[in-house]
C-alpha positions as CSV (number, residue, x, y, z in Angstrom):
1,M,-3.7,-60.7,-10.2
2,V,-1.4,-59.6,-12.9
3,E,0.0,-63.2,-13.4
4,A,-3.6,-64.5,-13.8
5,I,-4.1,-62.9,-17.2
6,G,-1.8,-65.4,-19.0
7,W,-0.1,-65.1,-22.3
8,Q,-3.4,-64.0,-23.9
9,G,-3.6,-60.9,-21.7
10,W,0.0,-60.0,-22.2
11,L,-0.4,-60.4,-26.1
12,T,-3.5,-58.2,-25.8
13,V,-1.6,-55.5,-23.9
14,A,1.2,-55.7,-26.5
15,V,-1.1,-55.4,-29.4
16,I,-2.9,-52.3,-27.9
17,A,0.4,-50.7,-27.0
18,A,1.6,-51.4,-30.6
19,T,-1.6,-50.0,-32.0
20,L,-1.3,-46.8,-30.0
21,G,2.4,-46.3,-31.1
22,L,1.5,-46.8,-34.7
23,L,-1.5,-44.4,-34.5
24,L,0.7,-41.8,-33.0
25,W,3.4,-42.4,-35.5
26,E,0.9,-41.7,-38.4
27,R,2.9,-43.6,-40.8
28,F,0.1,-46.0,-41.7
29,T,-3.7,-45.1,-42.0
30,P,-5.9,-46.0,-39.0
31,D,-8.0,-48.7,-40.8
32,K,-4.8,-50.7,-41.7
33,I,-3.6,-50.5,-38.1
34,L,-6.7,-51.5,-36.4
35,A,-7.6,-54.1,-38.9
36,S,-4.0,-55.6,-38.5
37,A,-4.5,-55.7,-34.7
38,A,-7.6,-57.6,-35.1
39,L,-6.1,-60.0,-37.3
40,V,-3.2,-60.6,-34.9
41,L,-5.7,-61.3,-32.1
42,M,-7.7,-63.7,-34.4
43,A,-4.7,-65.5,-35.8
44,S,-3.1,-65.9,-32.3
45,G,-6.4,-67.6,-31.0
46,V,-7.1,-64.8,-28.4
47,L,-10.2,-64.3,-30.2
48,S,-12.3,-66.6,-32.6
49,P,-13.1,-65.4,-36.0
50,A,-16.7,-64.6,-34.9
51,E,-15.5,-62.6,-31.9
52,A,-12.9,-60.6,-33.9
53,L,-15.5,-59.7,-36.5
54,A,-18.5,-59.2,-34.3
55,G,-18.0,-55.4,-34.4
56,F,-19.0,-55.3,-38.0
57,W,-22.6,-56.4,-37.4
58,N,-23.1,-54.6,-34.1
59,K,-26.1,-52.6,-34.2
60,G,-24.4,-49.3,-33.2
61,V,-21.9,-49.7,-36.1
62,L,-24.7,-50.6,-38.5
63,T,-26.5,-47.4,-37.5
64,V,-23.5,-45.3,-38.1
65,A,-23.2,-46.9,-41.6
66,V,-26.8,-46.0,-42.4
67,L,-26.4,-42.6,-41.1
68,F,-23.8,-41.9,-43.8
69,V,-26.8,-41.7,-46.2
70,L,-28.4,-38.9,-44.4
71,V,-25.0,-37.1,-43.9
72,A,-24.4,-37.3,-47.7
73,A,-27.9,-36.0,-48.4
74,L,-27.4,-33.1,-45.9
75,K,-24.2,-32.2,-47.8
76,T,-25.7,-32.6,-51.2
77,T,-28.7,-30.6,-50.7
78,G,-26.9,-27.9,-48.7
79,A,-29.4,-28.2,-45.9
80,I,-26.9,-27.3,-43.1
81,R,-25.6,-24.4,-45.1
82,W,-29.1,-23.1,-45.7
83,I,-29.8,-23.2,-41.8
84,G,-26.4,-21.6,-41.1
85,N,-27.1,-18.7,-43.6
86,W,-30.4,-18.1,-42.2
87,V,-29.4,-18.1,-38.4
88,L,-26.0,-16.6,-38.7
89,G,-26.7,-13.4,-40.7
90,R,-24.4,-10.6,-40.0
91,P,-22.7,-10.4,-36.6
92,R,-22.6,-7.1,-34.6
93,G,-19.3,-7.9,-33.1
94,L,-17.1,-10.7,-31.9
95,L,-19.1,-11.8,-28.9
96,H,-22.3,-11.7,-31.1
97,A,-20.7,-13.9,-33.7
98,Q,-19.4,-16.4,-31.1
99,A,-22.7,-16.6,-29.4
100,R,-24.4,-17.2,-32.9
101,T,-22.1,-19.8,-33.9
102,I,-22.2,-21.6,-30.7
103,G,-26.0,-21.3,-30.4
104,L,-26.4,-22.8,-33.8
105,A,-23.8,-25.5,-33.7
106,A,-24.6,-27.2,-30.3
107,P,-28.5,-27.9,-31.0
108,L,-27.8,-29.0,-34.6
109,S,-25.1,-31.5,-33.6
110,A,-27.6,-33.1,-31.1
111,F,-29.5,-34.7,-34.1
112,I,-26.9,-34.5,-36.9
113,N,-23.4,-35.9,-36.9
114,N,-21.0,-33.0,-36.1
115,T,-18.7,-33.7,-39.0
116,P,-20.9,-32.1,-41.8
117,I,-21.9,-29.4,-39.3
118,V,-18.2,-28.4,-38.8
119,A,-17.4,-28.7,-42.4
120,M,-20.3,-26.4,-43.5
121,M,-19.9,-23.8,-40.6
122,T,-16.1,-23.6,-41.2
123,S,-16.9,-22.4,-44.7
124,A,-19.4,-20.0,-43.4
125,V,-17.0,-18.7,-40.6
126,E,-14.2,-18.3,-43.2
127,H,-16.6,-16.1,-45.4
128,W,-17.5,-14.2,-42.3
129,S,-13.9,-13.6,-41.5
130,R,-12.9,-12.1,-44.8
131,R,-16.2,-9.9,-44.9
132,T,-16.0,-8.6,-41.4
133,G,-12.4,-8.8,-40.4
134,L,-13.1,-11.0,-37.5
135,P,-10.2,-13.5,-36.9
136,P,-11.3,-17.1,-37.6
137,S,-9.2,-18.4,-34.8
138,R,-11.6,-16.6,-32.4
139,L,-14.6,-18.4,-33.9
140,L,-13.7,-21.9,-35.1
141,L,-12.5,-23.5,-31.9
142,P,-15.7,-22.5,-29.8
143,M,-17.9,-23.7,-32.8
144,N,-16.1,-26.9,-32.9
145,Y,-16.3,-27.4,-29.1
146,A,-20.0,-26.6,-29.1
147,T,-20.7,-29.4,-31.7
148,I,-19.0,-32.0,-29.4
149,L,-21.0,-30.7,-26.3
150,G,-24.2,-30.9,-28.3
151,G,-23.4,-34.2,-29.6
152,M,-23.2,-35.6,-25.9
153,C,-27.0,-35.1,-25.6
154,T,-28.5,-37.7,-27.7
155,L,-27.5,-41.1,-29.3
156,L,-27.6,-39.5,-32.8
157,G,-25.3,-36.7,-31.9
158,T,-22.1,-38.7,-32.3
159,S,-21.0,-42.1,-33.5
160,T,-19.5,-42.8,-30.1
161,N,-22.8,-42.7,-28.4
162,L,-24.2,-45.1,-31.0
163,I,-21.4,-47.5,-30.4
164,V,-21.7,-47.5,-26.6
165,A,-25.4,-48.1,-27.1
166,G,-24.6,-51.0,-29.4
167,L,-22.1,-52.4,-26.7
168,V,-24.9,-52.2,-24.2
169,L,-27.2,-54.4,-26.2
170,Q,-24.2,-56.7,-26.8
171,A,-23.7,-57.1,-23.1
172,G,-27.3,-58.1,-22.6
173,L,-28.3,-54.9,-20.8
174,P,-31.5,-52.9,-21.1
175,P,-31.4,-51.0,-24.4
176,M,-30.7,-47.1,-24.4
177,N,-33.1,-44.8,-26.2
178,M,-32.4,-41.5,-28.0
179,F,-32.4,-39.4,-24.9
180,T,-30.9,-41.7,-22.4
181,P,-27.7,-39.3,-22.5
182,L,-29.7,-36.1,-22.4
183,G,-29.8,-35.5,-18.5
184,V,-25.9,-35.8,-18.3
185,G,-25.2,-34.2,-21.8
186,I,-27.4,-31.1,-21.1
187,V,-25.6,-30.3,-17.9
188,A,-22.2,-30.8,-19.6
189,A,-23.2,-28.7,-22.6
190,A,-24.5,-25.9,-20.4
191,V,-21.4,-25.7,-18.3
192,G,-19.2,-26.1,-21.4
193,L,-21.0,-23.4,-23.4
194,A,-20.9,-21.0,-20.4
195,Y,-17.2,-21.4,-20.1
196,L,-16.7,-20.7,-23.9
197,L,-18.6,-17.6,-23.8
198,T,-16.8,-16.2,-20.7
199,I,-13.4,-17.5,-19.6
200,G,-12.7,-19.4,-22.8
201,R,-13.2,-16.7,-25.2
202,W,-10.3,-14.7,-23.6
203,L,-8.0,-17.7,-24.0
204,L,-8.5,-17.9,-27.8
205,P,-5.5,-16.8,-30.0
206,D,-5.9,-13.9,-32.5
207,R,-4.5,-15.3,-35.6
208,R,-4.9,-15.4,-39.5
209,S,-6.1,-18.7,-40.8
210,A,-3.6,-20.9,-42.6
211,F,-5.3,-20.0,-45.8
212,Q,-5.0,-16.4,-45.4
213,Q,-1.3,-16.9,-44.8
214,A,-0.9,-19.0,-47.7
215,R,-2.8,-16.8,-50.1
216,A,-0.8,-13.7,-48.9
217,D,2.5,-15.6,-49.6
218,A,1.4,-17.1,-52.8
219,R,0.1,-13.8,-54.3
220,E,3.5,-12.2,-53.3
221,Y,5.5,-14.8,-55.0
222,T,3.5,-15.6,-58.1
223,V,5.5,-14.9,-61.3
224,E,4.1,-15.0,-64.9
225,M,6.2,-16.0,-67.9
226,L,5.6,-15.9,-71.6
227,V,6.7,-18.6,-74.1
228,E,8.7,-16.9,-76.9
229,P,7.1,-17.9,-80.2
230,Q,10.2,-18.9,-82.0
231,G,12.0,-19.9,-78.7
232,P,13.7,-23.3,-78.0
233,V,10.8,-24.5,-75.9
234,A,7.9,-23.8,-78.3
235,G,6.7,-27.2,-79.4
236,L,8.1,-29.2,-76.5
237,T,6.1,-30.7,-73.8
238,I,6.0,-29.4,-70.2
239,G,8.2,-32.3,-69.2
240,E,10.7,-32.0,-72.1
241,A,11.3,-28.4,-71.4
242,G,12.2,-29.2,-67.8
243,L,9.5,-27.1,-66.2
244,R,8.2,-29.7,-63.8
245,H,11.5,-30.3,-62.1
246,L,12.7,-26.8,-61.1
247,E,14.6,-26.4,-57.9
248,D,12.8,-23.6,-56.1
249,S,9.5,-23.1,-58.0
250,F,6.7,-25.0,-59.5
251,L,4.4,-24.5,-62.5
252,L,0.8,-23.6,-61.3
253,E,-1.1,-23.2,-64.5
254,L,-1.0,-22.5,-68.3
255,I,-3.1,-19.9,-69.9
256,R,-3.5,-20.1,-73.7
257,G,-5.6,-17.3,-75.2
258,N,-8.9,-17.3,-73.0
259,D,-8.4,-20.9,-71.8
260,V,-6.9,-21.7,-68.4
261,H,-5.4,-25.0,-67.9
262,P,-4.9,-25.6,-64.1
263,A,-2.8,-28.5,-62.8
264,V,-1.3,-28.6,-66.4
265,A,-0.2,-32.2,-67.3
266,P,3.6,-32.9,-68.1
267,G,2.7,-34.1,-71.6
268,M,1.1,-30.8,-72.7
269,K,2.9,-29.2,-75.6
270,L,3.9,-25.6,-75.3
271,E,3.0,-22.9,-77.9
272,G,4.3,-19.4,-78.6
273,G,2.5,-16.9,-76.5
274,D,1.5,-19.3,-73.7
275,R,1.4,-17.7,-70.3
276,L,3.1,-19.9,-67.6
277,V,2.2,-19.0,-64.0
278,F,4.8,-20.1,-61.4
279,V,4.7,-20.0,-57.7
280,C,8.0,-19.6,-56.0
281,G,10.0,-17.7,-53.3
282,T,11.9,-14.5,-54.1
283,H,15.2,-16.3,-54.3
284,A,13.7,-18.6,-57.0
285,I,12.8,-15.8,-59.4
286,R,16.3,-15.7,-60.8
287,E,16.1,-19.3,-61.7
288,L,13.0,-18.6,-63.9
289,H,14.8,-15.6,-65.6
290,L,17.6,-17.9,-66.6
291,L,15.3,-20.3,-68.4
292,E,15.8,-20.2,-72.2
293,G,12.7,-19.6,-74.5
294,I,10.6,-17.9,-71.8
295,R,10.6,-14.4,-70.5
296,P,8.8,-12.4,-67.8
297,A,5.4,-11.1,-68.8
298,T,5.4,-7.4,-68.6
299,D,1.7,-7.3,-68.0
300,Q,1.1,-9.7,-65.2
301,V,-2.7,-10.4,-65.4
302,F,-3.0,-13.5,-63.2
303,K,-4.7,-13.0,-59.9
304,I,-4.6,-15.9,-57.5
305,E,-8.0,-14.9,-55.8
306,H,-9.7,-14.3,-59.2
307,G,-12.4,-16.9,-60.0
308,D,-13.3,-16.8,-63.8
309,G,-15.2,-20.1,-64.1
310,Q,-12.1,-21.9,-65.3
311,R,-10.1,-22.0,-62.2
312,T,-11.1,-22.2,-58.6
313,L,-9.3,-22.0,-55.3
314,V,-10.1,-25.0,-52.9
315,E,-9.0,-25.5,-49.3
316,V,-8.8,-29.2,-48.3
317,V,-7.7,-30.8,-44.9
318,L,-6.2,-34.3,-45.5
319,S,-7.9,-37.0,-43.4
320,A,-5.9,-39.8,-41.7
321,F,-7.2,-42.2,-44.5
322,H,-5.7,-40.2,-47.3
323,P,-3.6,-42.4,-49.6
324,A,-0.8,-39.5,-49.7
325,I,-0.2,-39.7,-45.9
326,G,3.6,-40.4,-45.4
327,R,4.3,-39.6,-48.9
328,T,5.1,-36.5,-51.0
329,L,2.7,-34.9,-53.5
330,V,5.0,-36.1,-56.4
331,A,5.2,-39.7,-55.1
332,A,1.4,-39.8,-54.6
333,A,0.7,-38.2,-58.1
334,F,-1.6,-35.7,-56.3
335,R,-1.8,-33.4,-59.3
336,S,-2.9,-35.9,-61.9
337,H,-5.2,-37.9,-59.6
338,Y,-7.2,-34.9,-58.4
339,N,-6.6,-32.6,-61.4
340,A,-5.4,-30.1,-58.8
341,A,-2.2,-28.1,-58.2
342,V,-1.0,-27.4,-54.7
343,I,-0.2,-23.8,-54.1
344,A,0.7,-24.0,-50.4
345,I,0.6,-26.4,-47.5
346,A,-0.1,-25.5,-43.8
347,R,0.7,-27.7,-40.9
348,R,-0.3,-26.9,-37.3
349,G,-1.5,-23.6,-38.3
350,Q,1.7,-22.4,-40.1
351,R,2.5,-22.2,-43.7
352,L,5.3,-24.7,-44.9
353,H,7.9,-23.0,-47.0
354,G,9.7,-24.5,-49.8
355,K,8.4,-26.6,-52.7
356,P,5.0,-28.3,-51.9
357,G,5.9,-31.4,-53.9
358,E,8.7,-32.2,-51.7
359,V,6.7,-32.2,-48.3
360,E,5.9,-35.5,-46.8
361,L,2.3,-35.1,-45.9
362,Q,0.6,-35.7,-42.7
363,A,-3.1,-36.1,-41.5
364,G,-4.5,-32.7,-40.7
365,D,-2.3,-30.9,-43.3
366,T,-4.3,-28.0,-45.0
367,L,-3.7,-27.6,-48.7
368,L,-4.6,-24.7,-50.8
369,V,-5.1,-26.0,-54.3
370,E,-6.0,-24.5,-57.7
371,T,-8.3,-26.8,-59.7
372,D,-11.3,-26.9,-62.0
373,S,-14.8,-25.8,-60.9
374,A,-16.0,-29.5,-60.8
375,F,-13.5,-30.4,-57.9
376,L,-16.1,-29.9,-55.2
377,A,-18.7,-32.0,-56.9
378,R,-16.1,-34.8,-57.4
379,Y,-14.6,-34.8,-54.0
380,G,-16.8,-32.8,-51.6
381,G,-18.0,-36.0,-49.9
382,S,-14.7,-38.0,-50.3
383,A,-13.2,-39.7,-47.2
384,D,-9.8,-38.7,-48.4
385,F,-10.6,-35.1,-47.0
386,L,-11.9,-33.9,-43.7
387,L,-12.8,-30.5,-45.2
388,V,-13.3,-29.4,-48.8
389,N,-14.0,-25.7,-48.9
390,E,-14.3,-23.6,-52.1
391,I,-12.7,-20.2,-51.5
392,D,-15.2,-17.5,-52.0
393,G,-17.8,-20.0,-53.1
394,S,-21.1,-20.4,-51.5
395,G,-22.4,-23.6,-53.0
396,A,-25.9,-24.3,-54.2
397,V,-28.8,-25.1,-51.9
398,D,-31.8,-27.1,-53.2
399,R,-34.4,-25.8,-50.7
400,R,-37.2,-28.5,-51.7
401,K,-34.8,-31.3,-51.2
402,A,-33.3,-29.8,-48.1
403,W,-36.7,-29.6,-46.6
404,G,-37.1,-33.4,-47.5
405,V,-33.9,-34.4,-45.8
406,L,-34.6,-32.3,-42.7
407,G,-38.2,-33.8,-42.7
408,A,-36.9,-37.3,-42.9
409,L,-34.5,-36.6,-40.0
410,G,-37.3,-35.1,-37.9
411,L,-39.6,-38.1,-38.5
412,M,-36.7,-40.4,-37.6
413,V,-36.3,-38.7,-34.2
414,V,-40.0,-38.7,-33.6
415,A,-40.2,-42.4,-34.4
416,N,-37.5,-43.3,-32.1
417,T,-38.6,-41.1,-29.2
418,L,-42.3,-41.0,-29.1
419,L,-43.2,-44.2,-30.9
420,G,-40.3,-46.3,-29.6
421,V,-39.1,-47.5,-33.0
422,D,-35.7,-49.1,-32.9
423,I,-33.1,-46.4,-33.9
424,L,-31.5,-48.7,-36.7
425,L,-34.8,-49.3,-38.1
426,S,-35.9,-45.7,-38.0
427,A,-32.6,-44.5,-39.5
428,T,-32.8,-47.1,-42.4
429,A,-36.3,-45.9,-43.1
430,A,-35.1,-42.3,-43.3
431,A,-32.1,-43.1,-45.3
432,V,-34.3,-45.1,-47.8
433,A,-36.7,-42.2,-48.0
434,V,-34.0,-39.6,-49.0
435,V,-32.6,-42.0,-51.6
436,L,-36.0,-42.6,-53.1
437,A,-36.8,-38.8,-53.1
438,R,-33.5,-38.3,-55.0
439,C,-32.0,-36.1,-52.3
440,V,-28.8,-37.8,-52.8
441,S,-27.5,-39.7,-55.9
442,L,-25.9,-43.2,-55.7
443,V,-22.6,-41.7,-57.0
444,E,-22.6,-39.1,-54.2
445,L,-23.6,-41.7,-51.7
446,R,-20.7,-43.9,-52.7
447,R,-18.2,-41.0,-52.3
448,S,-19.6,-40.2,-48.9
449,L,-19.7,-43.7,-47.6
450,D,-16.6,-43.9,-45.4
451,L,-15.9,-47.6,-45.4
452,R,-12.4,-47.0,-43.8
453,L,-13.9,-45.4,-40.8
454,L,-16.3,-48.4,-40.4
455,V,-13.2,-50.7,-40.6
456,V,-11.6,-48.6,-37.8
457,I,-14.8,-48.9,-35.6
458,G,-15.5,-52.6,-36.3
459,S,-11.8,-53.5,-35.8
460,S,-11.8,-51.5,-32.5
461,F,-14.4,-53.9,-31.2
462,A,-11.9,-56.8,-31.5
463,L,-9.5,-54.9,-29.1
464,G,-12.4,-54.4,-26.5
465,A,-13.5,-57.9,-26.8
466,A,-9.9,-59.1,-26.3
467,L,-9.6,-57.0,-23.2
468,D,-12.6,-58.7,-21.9
469,R,-11.8,-62.4,-22.9
470,S,-8.2,-62.2,-21.7
471,G,-9.0,-60.8,-18.3
472,V,-7.1,-57.7,-18.9
473,A,-10.2,-55.6,-18.2
474,T,-10.9,-57.3,-14.9
475,V,-7.3,-56.7,-13.8
476,V,-7.4,-53.0,-14.8
477,A,-10.8,-52.6,-13.0
478,S,-9.4,-54.3,-10.0
479,A,-6.5,-51.8,-10.0
480,L,-8.9,-48.9,-10.2
481,G,-10.8,-50.3,-7.3
482,Q,-7.7,-50.5,-5.2
483,W,-6.6,-47.0,-6.0
484,S,-10.1,-45.7,-5.0
485,A,-10.2,-47.8,-1.9
486,A,-13.4,-49.7,-3.3
487,D,-15.3,-46.3,-3.3
488,P,-17.8,-46.3,-6.2
489,L,-17.6,-42.4,-6.8
490,T,-13.9,-42.4,-6.8
491,T,-13.8,-45.4,-9.1
492,L,-16.2,-43.6,-11.4
493,I,-13.9,-40.7,-11.4
494,L,-11.0,-42.8,-12.4
495,V,-12.9,-44.5,-15.2
496,Y,-14.0,-41.1,-16.6
497,I,-10.4,-39.7,-16.4
498,T,-8.8,-42.9,-18.1
499,T,-11.5,-42.7,-20.8
500,V,-10.6,-39.0,-21.5
501,V,-6.9,-39.8,-21.6
502,A,-7.5,-42.7,-24.1
503,T,-9.6,-40.4,-26.1
504,E,-6.9,-37.8,-26.5
505,M,-4.3,-40.4,-27.4
506,L,-6.3,-42.7,-29.7
507,T,-9.7,-41.7,-31.0
508,N,-13.1,-41.2,-29.5
509,N,-14.6,-44.5,-30.9
510,A,-11.6,-46.7,-30.0
511,A,-11.6,-45.3,-26.5
512,A,-15.2,-46.0,-26.0
513,V,-14.8,-49.6,-27.2
514,L,-11.5,-50.2,-25.0
515,M,-13.0,-48.7,-21.8
516,F,-16.5,-50.2,-22.0
517,P,-15.4,-53.6,-20.7
518,I,-13.4,-52.1,-18.0
519,G,-16.3,-49.8,-16.8
520,L,-18.5,-52.9,-16.6
521,A,-15.9,-55.0,-14.8
522,A,-15.5,-52.2,-12.3
523,A,-19.3,-52.1,-11.8
524,G,-19.3,-55.8,-11.3
525,Q,-16.6,-55.9,-8.7
526,L,-18.1,-53.0,-6.8
527,G,-21.7,-54.7,-7.0
528,T,-23.2,-51.4,-8.3
529,D,-25.5,-50.5,-11.2
530,P,-23.3,-50.5,-14.4
531,M,-25.3,-47.5,-15.8
532,P,-23.0,-44.8,-14.1
533,F,-19.9,-46.4,-15.6
534,I,-21.4,-46.7,-19.0
535,M,-22.3,-43.1,-19.0
536,A,-18.9,-42.1,-17.9
537,V,-17.4,-44.0,-20.7
538,M,-19.8,-42.5,-23.2
539,M,-19.2,-38.9,-22.1
540,G,-15.5,-39.3,-21.5
541,A,-15.0,-40.7,-25.0
542,S,-16.6,-37.7,-26.4
543,A,-14.7,-35.1,-24.3
544,G,-11.8,-34.7,-26.7
545,F,-10.9,-31.1,-26.2
546,I,-7.2,-31.1,-25.3
547,T,-5.5,-32.4,-28.5
548,P,-6.0,-32.0,-32.2
549,I,-6.2,-35.8,-32.6
550,G,-8.7,-36.5,-29.7
551,Y,-11.8,-35.7,-32.0
552,Q,-11.9,-35.7,-35.8
553,T,-13.5,-32.2,-35.9
554,N,-10.5,-30.9,-33.9
555,L,-8.3,-31.8,-36.8
556,M,-10.8,-30.3,-39.3
557,I,-10.3,-26.7,-38.1
558,Y,-6.6,-26.9,-37.2
559,G,-5.4,-25.3,-40.5
560,P,-8.5,-23.1,-41.2
561,G,-8.2,-21.6,-37.8
562,G,-4.5,-21.1,-38.0
563,Y,-4.2,-22.9,-34.5
564,R,-1.2,-24.3,-32.8
565,F,-1.2,-27.5,-30.7
566,T,-0.8,-25.4,-27.5
567,D,-4.1,-23.6,-28.4
568,Y,-6.0,-26.7,-27.8
569,I,-4.3,-27.3,-24.5
570,R,-4.9,-23.7,-23.2
571,V,-8.6,-23.5,-24.2
572,G,-9.4,-27.2,-24.1
573,L,-7.9,-28.3,-20.8
574,P,-10.0,-26.0,-18.6
575,L,-13.1,-26.9,-20.7
576,S,-12.3,-30.5,-20.1
577,I,-12.0,-30.0,-16.4
578,C,-15.4,-28.0,-16.3
579,V,-17.2,-30.6,-18.4
580,G,-15.7,-33.5,-16.4
581,T,-16.8,-32.0,-13.3
582,A,-20.4,-31.4,-14.6
583,V,-20.6,-34.9,-16.0
584,L,-19.5,-36.7,-12.9
585,W,-21.9,-34.5,-10.8
586,A,-24.8,-35.3,-13.2
587,I,-24.2,-39.0,-13.2
588,S,-23.9,-39.2,-9.4
589,R,-27.3,-37.3,-9.1
590,L,-29.1,-39.4,-11.9
591,W,-27.7,-42.7,-11.0
592,P,-26.8,-42.4,-7.2
593,F,-24.8,-45.4,-5.7
């Protein structure tokens, strides 16, 4: 059977293996890796150009693209923040806080993509944490898992479900509607949420967030220096004075009179009386004292947590698409590009010590930056960042427009479920409505449209098509059938487990596209209804609980929660087992063999 796949099959296997390796290496962005894989399959003749590019006009992918408009409107108007502030209120204790976050996140994510929900609620949870003293590590992971569980319940809940629905249409099968996954999804959500509020809550770590660690360190090692009026550096630029290339410290900002200049440019000229704020370790303070023409300020007035309208502290989490991934801050010109000075970097929940400018950045790194007050408006919807959170800032909520966006979203759901309107058509109508109502500007929409994610999804379809065309999917399905002794339920379990493993190693969308043809081939060889295997792939591709890379929102809370990789395994592995058991039980009852 293995020999029957030919050179096309072996090339497909090699391309998929190389893709997996490059994604795990994180040296290149996922869009470049997946697009290159699709190009290789097309250039080699495994796929025709039409087959390699078919994913980009798949109905599920087009629906994901249209929903970016609604996501941008939800962010811009502050609709999710408004709902969160109204529902969350003031918790009476840790269990009450966990129940409120989970109780809000799960139902919201059934109808709204979970990425903006996690972004907005992460900000709310961090404010809660500072006000009440509750550790964010006990709140963010349950909230994140709740959004994944809620997203399993409808086609709108996650892009994975929409993509599988698009693959179903592409395969010529009966179309899925908004609530086709509800039966299985609600059982999985009920079991998963019960676990999170019982056993799971005792497995959560009690830890400060990466921001709290970074702020404490930065406050401890902030040094203020004065430029002497007649000193040798007065009249020189920052660069000429050698202040941008110190060994163990870096210049954070310049204060001149009442004006604050964060992320000061190297060409700015120094004047007598300027206050220079440096961030450094205790061993680097001597280096500053030896500089000629500047002296320590006797009245240290700088406070890193002080917001005066000219400076603001922002916490960002780098996405896998950020152009600085694999490069240092200096090489990527981060300061000048974003007009933001990086105070500290956290990775895998821990503060990285040393000069931030010398750190080679990775996806998921949490950066604490000082910048101007317009940073959030400029980059709040940028695909460069998974999370942009203004510290101690609440953000404005436009209630009238928020009602408009929520109303359009509600009408979209009603049109799809009660009136039978195609989901792409109803989503497009809702998107046009919010744009015409000026709930989101074209500038904000352009920033929020994640073209690189669409490239990843569209290119993933080429890998799935290659598995199908080359015969690899049939071979894998045959192997699963042999391992299960041709028992449909056992084969279903193997398909689900394989999909979960693929999700944890790749991404949810790529796992769904790769496993879909294998699931269909398994159903065909067994002579059974393909729907149980389709649902197993759909649910398994969303069940990314065990690693930070299994699901995008897992990465978003990595730094803000101060988590370690092992935290995801300790809390997520039992959750994955509970949810998997619930999913397989529900599928076998709803679609019996």
